[in-house]
N, C-alpha and C positions, 0 to 999 in steps of 0.2 A: 684307765684301767690297763693293767699289764698282763703278762703271761704268767700263769700259775703252773706249777709242776705237780704231777700226780703219778701214780703207778698204774695207770689205766691201759697203757699200750696203744693209745690213740690220740688224735688231736680233736678236741671237743670245743665247739663254739657255743656260748650260752648268752643269749640276750644282748648281742653286740649292737652298739649304736654309734653313729658318727654324723655330725652336722658341720657345715661350713657356714657360719653366720646363721641366717634364718633358714637356709636351705638344708633340709634333712636328706643326707646322702643315703643312709639306710638305718633301719631300727628293728629291734626284736629278731635279730638274725640268730638262728639256731641250726647247727648241723654238726656232723661228726665225720671225720676221715680216719678210717682204720688202715693199718698196714696192709698193703695189697690192693687197696681201693684205687681206682683211676677215675678221678672226679673232674669233669669239665665245668668251668665257671663261665657262663655266657650272659650277654646283655649288651644293649646298645652302647656306643661310645659315650662316655661322660656319666654313666650310671654309678661308678665308684668301684669297679672290679679291682683295679690295681691298688687303690686305697685299702680295700678289704684285705687283700693279700699282704700288704705291707704291715697292717695291724697284726695279722696272724704271725708275722715274722718278728714282731716287736720293734719294727723300725718307725712306727707311727703310733700315736696314742689314740685310743678310742674314747668316746664320751661316756661310755657305760658298757657293762657286760664283762664277760671273762673269756679268755682263751686258755684252755687247760690241756697240758700234754705230759706224757711220761717223762720223769726226771732224766732218764738215760737217753732219750730220743734226740737225734740230730736232724737238722734241716738243711737242705741245699736249695739255693735260689738262683734261677736264671731270669734276670730282669730284661725289660725291653731295651733300655738304654744302658749299654755297658760303660763302665768306668774302670780304667786300669790304673794301678799305682806303681807298676814296675815297667822296665824298658823292654826286656826280651820276653818271648813267649815262655821260655823255660822258667825264668824268674817269676813270672806271673802265676804259672801253674804251681810252682814251688811254694808260693805264698799261702796256698791252701793248707800247708802243713806247718804253719808258723809255730804252733804249740809244740809239735814234735821236734822241730829244729831247736827250739829253746830247751826242751827236755834233753835232747842229745848234747847240747852245749854244757848243760849242768852235769850230765853223766860223765862227759870227758873231763870236766874240772875236778869232779870227785875222784876219777880214776888217777889223775895226776897227784892228788893229795895222798891217795892210798899208796901209789908207787913211791912217793917221797917219805912214806912212813909217818905221815902227819895225821892219820885217821884213827880215832878210837872206836870202841864197840858201837856207840850210838851212830857214828858216821857210817860204819860198815853196814849196820842194819838199815839206815836210811838209803844207802846206795843199793842194797838188795831190793828194797821196795821200789826204788826208782827204775831199776832194770826190769822188774816184773811189769810195771806200768808201760814202759817203753816197748817191751815185747808184745804185750797185750794189744797195743795200738799199731802193731806191725811196723815198728820204727825202723827195722833193718831193711824193710822192703819198699819204703815210700819212694825212693829215688827211681827204682825200676818201674814202679806203678805209674809214675808220671809219664814215662815213655809208653807203657802199654796202652794207657787211656788216650794219649795224644795220637799215637799211631792208629788206634781203633777209630778215631774221629777224623782220619784222613790227613793228619799232619806228618811231615817227614822229619828226619833228623836235622836237616838244614833249616827247617822252619823254626826249630827250637831257639836258634840264635837270632832270629829276626825281631825287629822292633814291632811291638804289638800294635802301634799306631798306624802301621803300614798295611795291615790286613784288611780284606774286603768285609762288607757287612755280613755275608754268610759265614766267613771265617771267624769274625768277632763273636757271632752267636755260638759257634762251635767251641770257642775258647771259654766262654761263660759256662757252657754245658760241661766241658771237661773239668773246670774248677769245681762245679757242683757235684760231679760224679766221683771225683778223686777220693772223697771220704766215705763213699757208699752210704749216704744219709738214709735215715728211716723214712723221712718225708722229703719229697722233691716238689718244689714250687716252680712252675714255669709260666712266665708272662709272655704271651705271643711267641712261642719258641720257633715257629715255622717261618717267621719273617726273615727274608733274605736267604732262606735255604732253597736249593733247587729240589726238584721232585725226588731225585735219587737219595739225597740226604734226609728229606722228610720221611721217606719210606724206611730208611735205616732207623730213624728216631722212633717211628711207630713200632717197629719190631722190638727195639730196645725197651720201650716203655711197657709194651704188652707183657714182657717177661720180667719186668722190674719187681722185686719182692717188696719194696717199700710202698708207702702211700704216695700217690701223685695227685696234686691239685694244679690244674692248668687253665689259664685264660687263653682262649683262642677264638678267632673268627673263621678258622679253617674247618668247614663242616665235614669234609672228607676225613681229615685227621681226627676230629672228634668221633666220627663214626667208627674209625678203626681202633681207637685207643680207649675212649671213655666207657665206663660201666655205669656211671651215674652222671646226671646233669644237675647243676645248681643254676637257676635263672635269677639274676638280679634285675628287678624291674619295679619301677615306682616305689623305691625305698624298701622293697621286701625281697626275701630270698625264698624261692619255691624249689623243692627237691623233686626230681624225677628219676626213676630207675631206668636203666638202659642207655643206649647211645643217643646221638643227636637226632637221627631219623625217628627213633622211637619216642623221644621227648616231644618232637614236633607233632607227631601223630596224636599222642595223648593230650597235649596242650590244645590242639585244634578240636579234638573230641570233647574235652572239658568245656571249652568255650561254646561249642555248638549246643551241648546239653544245657549249659547255663542260659544261653540265649533263648532256647526253646522254653525253659521254665519261666524266664523273665516275660516272654511274650504271652504265655498262658496266664501268668499272674496279672499282667497289665490288662488283659481282656476281662478277667474276673473283677479287677478293681473298677474298671469302667462300667461294667454291668451293675455292680453294687452301688456305685455313685449315682447311676441313672435311677435305680430303685429308690434310694434315699431322697433324691431330688423330687421324684414323682409323688412319694407318699409322705413327705415330711409333715404336712399339715392336714392329712386326711385321716380316714378311719384306721389306716395302717401305720399311724405315726409311731406307735409303740414298737412295731416290727422294724421300722426305719431307724429308730434310735438304737435298737439292738444291733442292726447291721453296721451302723456308724461306730458303735463300740467295738465290734469285730474288726472293722477297718483300722481303727486306731491302734489295736493290739497287733495287727499284722506285721510280721517281719518282712520288710521289703527286700526283694532281690536287687542288688546293685551290680550292674555290669562293670567290669574293670575297663579302664580307658583303653582304646585301641593303641597298639604300639605305634610310635612315631615312625613313619615310613618315608623312604626316599621316593617321593612321588614325581612323576614326570608326565609331560604332555606326550602324546603319541608322536612318534617320528613322522614328520610330514613325508608323504610319498616322494621319494627322490625321482629325478628325471631318469627316463629309460636310457640305458647305455648298451654298449656292445656285449655280446655273449662272452667273449674272451676279455675279461676285465684287466688282467695283468699277466704278462709273460716275461719270464726270466730265462735267458738262453746263455749257457756257458759262463755263468757269473763266477769270477774269481776275485778274492780280496785278501790283502794282507796289510796289517799296520806296519809303518816304517820300522825296520829292524826286527820284525816279529815273523812268526810262522804264518802260513796261510790259515785264515779263519774260515773262508769259504773256498771250496775247491771244485770248479767247473760245475756249478749248480744250474739245473734247468727246472723250471716250475711253471705250471699254468694254473691260474685262479679263474674259475668260471663264475658267471653271473649267478647270484643267489647262494653261493657257497659260504659256509661259516667255517673258517680254517683255524685250527689250533696249531701253534708252533711251539714245540717243547724241546727241552734239552738241558744239560747241566749248565750251571753258571759259567760264563766265560767262553762258551762255544761259538758265540756270534749271532745270537737270536736278534738282539737289538740292532746290531750291525746290519743284518739282512733287512730289517724294517727301514732303517735309515737309508739304505741303498734304494729300496723300493720307492720311498717318498722323495728321493733326490737330494738328501742331505749329505750323502757320501757318494763318491765316484768309485766304480769298480770296472774291471775289464769284463767284456761280454756285452750282451744286448738286453735292454729293458724296453718293453713295449707296453704302454698303457692304452687300453682300448678307447675308441671314440666315445665322447660324451661322458667319460668316467671322471668324477670329481672326488678327489681324495680328502678325507678328514683324518688327521693324525692326532692321536692321544699319546703323548710321551710321558715317561715316568717323572720327568722334571717339571712338567707343565710350563715350558718356556714361553708358551703363548700368553701367559698371564702377566700382567704388569703389577708388580708388588706395590707400586706407589699409588695405584688407583683404588677407589672404593669398589666394592662388588657391583654396586648399581652403575657406576660410571663405566666399568669394564664391559657390561652388557649393553648399556645405552649407546656408548660411542662406537663400539665395534660393529653393531648391527643397525644403528640409526633408529633405535626404538624410543618411543616416548616413555616417561617415567612410569605411568600406570601399567602399560603393557609389560615393561621390564620387571616391575614389582610382582605382577601376576606370574610370570615365569619363575622368578626367584622364590616366591612363596611356595610354589609347587616343589621346589628343591630345598625346602625347610629353612629358607632365609626370610625371616619375618621382621616387620617393623624396623627398628633401628639397626638390626643385623646387617641390612643391605648397605649401611654407611661405614661398615668396618673395612679396613684396608686389606687388600689381597695378601700383602706381606705378613699380616698378623694372624692369618688363618692357620688352622691345623692342616696336616696332610690330607685328612679325609674331607675337610671343608673345601680345600683347593681342588680336590678331585671332583667334587660335586659341581663347582663352578666350571671346571674344564669340560665335564660331560655336558652341561647345559650349552656351553659354547659350541661343542661338537654337534649337538642336535640342531642348533640354529644355523649351521653352515649350509644345510641342504645337501651334504655330501652323499654319494651313493656307494662309496667304498671306504669303509673305516679301517684304518691301520692302528691297532691298539697295543700299547706296550704296558703290560701289567695294569689293566684297567681296574681291578678290584683291590689293589694295594691301598691300605689305610682306611678302607671302607668297612663298616660293621656289617653284621649279617643282613639286617633289613635292607640296607643300601645295596648289598651284593645281589640280593634276590630281585630287587627292582631293576638293576642293570641287566640281569639275565632275562627278565621278562621283556624289557625294552628291546634287547638284541634279538630275542626270538620272534618278536613282532616286526622287527625291522625288515622291510622288503628288499633291501640292498644286499651288499656283499661285505664280508669283513674277514680280516686275518688278525689273530690275537696271540701275543706272547703272554703266557701266564703260568704260575705255579699253583693256581687255584683249581684243583682237579674237579671239584664239584661244579664250578663255573664251566669248565671245559666240557664236562659230561652233558650239561643241560643245553649248551649253545652251539657246540661244534658238530658238524657232520663229516669232517675230514681232519685227520691228525697228521702233522708233519714232524718227524723226529730229526733234529739236527745233531749229528755226531761225527767227529773227525772230519769236518768240512763238507760232509755229504748229507743229502736229504733223503729220507725214506718216507714214502707216502702210505698211510693207512686210511682206507675209505670208511671211516666210522668215527665215533666219539672216543673219549679217553678210555672208557671201559672196554670198548672194542679193541683199541690199541693194546691194552693190557692183556686181553684174552689172546690176541694174536702172538704177542711176545711170549706168553706162557706156553702156547702151543708150539712155537718155534724152539723154545728151550727144551721141551719134552722130546721133540723130534730129533734134536741134536744129540740128546742123551741116548735115545734109542738107536741111532745110526751113527756111531762114532767114526765109522769109516768115511763118512761124508766130510768130516773135519779135514781129513787129509787130502780130499779131492781138490785139484787146482782150479784156478780160473773163476771160481764163483765170486761175485762181488761181495763186499763186506756188508752191504745193505741187508737188513733182516727180511724185508718184503720186496719182491721184485716190482719194478715200475710197471705201470699198466701195459706199456707197449711191448714188454717182454713176455707177457702172458699169452697163451695160445688164443687166437681169435675165435670167437664163438661162431656157430653156424647161424647165419642170418638169412632171412628171406631176401631174395634178390630184388624184390619189388619194394623193399622197405625204404621209407623216406628218411629214416634216421641214419646219419653217417656211421660207419662201422666202429670207429674209435669211440664215438659218443654212446653207441649201443653197448659196447663192451664196458664202458664206465658205468652205465645204468645197471647192467647185469651185476657187476661187482658191488655196487652200492646196495642193490636189492638183497644180494647174498649177505652183506654185512648187517642189514636191517633184520633179516631172518635170524641170523646168528644171535643178535642182541635180544630179539623178541623171545627166542627159544631159551636163552639164559634167564630172562625175566620169568618165563613160565616155570622153569626149574625152581626159582626162588619162591614163587607162589605155591608150588607143590610142597616145598619144604615147610613153608609157613602154615599151609593147610594141615599138615601132619603133626604139627607141634601140639603137645597136650594142652598148653595154654589156650591155643586157638580152638581146639575141639571142645574145651570146657566153656567157651564163650559163644553162645549161639549166634549173636549179632555179628561178631567178628568172623565167625566161620562162614556165615552167609555172604558177607562182603567179599571175603577171599575167594569163595566159590564163584561169585559173579565176575570178579576180576579175572579169574582163571578161564572162565568160559569166553569172556571178551577177548582175552589174549590169544586163545585158540583160534577164534574167528579171524583176528588180525593176522596171525601166521598163515592161515589158509589163503587169505586175500593176497598176502605178499608172495606166496608160492604161485598163485595164479598169474600175478604180474611177471614173476620170473619166467614162467612157462611161455607166456606171450612173447617175452623178449628173446628167448632162446629158440623159438620155433624156426625151423628151416623154411 
C-alpha cells in the first residue's frame, strides 16, 4: 500500500500493517499528525519504529492500510544512518534544491532562445509560467538560504568546501538536519536526532522544534528531549500503537495509572471468578444445582480482563557490595594535556572525587571529556599528578567497548573472563535479556545496544568500587536506560559519567562538572541544579553589566569551593572545615532543588485540570505536604552545620 494524496492538510495513517515473515511488526495502526503537532514515537528497540517512519515516507511498502496526506505537503527526513552522495558540504546541501537547479537551467535555456529570436508566442507564454513557478519556489534565494541555514547550524564558510566524509558524527547529524530544513517542509520526520549531538546543540534543536510551524514526528530515546518538545506520544508496543496527549513524563504517568487501574480491576474480577467457581463446585449436584448452572452460564458469558504483557526490561542483579576504599577516591592536581600539534585540551585542572559521589561530566563535543576519563584510568599520560585512593578498584565503560572480543560468543566472553560455569553465566545473561541460543551469538554480530548490555554485565562482575563511564546510555532504549539508572542509584560505590543524556544525569548525579576551554567548573547538584545556577548567573550578568568590565575574575561560572568564604563552624566539631563547607553547599543545593520541585507542585495544584480531578488533586496535595516536610528537615540539617 502506498501513500495517497488528499486536501486534508494533515498526515493520516489508517489501518497500517507490516510483517516480516511470520512476525507481525505492527497492525491496525491509526493516528494523525496535523501541522504544528510535535509527536514523539517511542518503543523498545526492535519494535518497528524506524520501519513505520519509512512507510510513512514511502520508502518502504506496508502490507495493508493507507497513508494519506495533502497533495501540496512536503516532508523532510533526518535518518539515523546518514548517506551522502556528494563530495563537499556545499554540494550536499545544494542537492536539496535539485528540482530548482533543473528549473533554473531550463529558464536559462529558454532565455537564450528568446535572446536569439527563436521563440514564438507559445514559448514566451511557457517561459512566463516557468518564471512564475521559479519565483514562487524562491528560486532566486536558494543559494543564500544554503548559507543562512548552514551558519545557523554552526557551520562556517570554510566548512562548506570540506569533504562530507570527514565530518564528525554530530556534524553529520547537523548536515542531515540542514538538508531537511532547507525546503521548510510541512512535515519533519526525525529518527534519533539527538544521537551524537552535544547538550548545547540538543538544546538548540529543542528551541527550533518548539517554534517549528510544520508537523513533527520524532523517534527518540532521549526522555528530556521528548519532555521539552513533544505535545503527544505514540507508543509502539506488542504490534500496537497507543496515543497519549502531553509530553513523555505525562505519558508515563497516564500509562502507569492505566495499568494500575487495569490491574486492580483484574484482581477484583479474578477474586469474583474464584468465588463463583467455588459456589458452582459446591452446589453442582445439590438442591442449588439450578442456581449453580445459572452462575456457570454467567461465568461463560463474562468478558475476561486480559493484562497486557509486562514490557521487556533490562534486568540486572544487584551490584555486589564493593570493598571499602579511601574517602578520597581520585585526585587530579594541575593536569594539563594537549594532543600532538594541537591546542591544550585540559589546562591545569585540579579535581577531587570523594567516596560515594555520583559525578556528571558535561561539555560540548570535542572539549576533552573522554580524554579526561582516559587520563583518569591511565590510558593517556598528562602532565600533573593523579592519585588514586587506597583500595580503589576502577571499572571502565568505554564508548567503543574495547574490552569485548568480537570473535567470542557472548557466553564464552562471560565464562572465560570471570571463570564462571555455564549455568551461572546463563543466569546472569538471562537477566540481561540474552536467552536460549542468544548466548551463542558472536559479540561482533551484536547491535550497539546489545554490546552495551554485555559491557555493563562485565562491569558489574568486576567488583569495582569506582566506575568511570563514557556515554553509558548510548544505543540503549528507554527501559534499558531506566534500569541502568536504578542500578547506579543503588550502587554503593563512586562513579563519574560523561553523558549527553540529561534525564540520566538528573536521576543519578549529585555533582556536575562543566568542562569548557580546558577548565572545570564544579556545581554541587544534578543537571537541573546546574541549569538553575547557569540561568541565575546569566540573569546576574544582565543586571550588573558593570561587572563584565571588572578585571581579574576567572572565566569559571561558579567559584571553586575553596574560594568561597568559610562558614562559621563550632571549634569542637569533629568534621574538617573543608568537608563541612562542602556539606553546607550540598545541603543548600538540595534545598534549592526541593524548593523548585515545590513550586512545580504548586503550579500543578492550581491547574484547572488538577482541580477538576479530585483524586489527582489529593495526590498533588499529599506530595506538596511531604515536600514541605522534606524542606524543613533539610533546613534543620543546614542550621546544624552552620551553627557556631
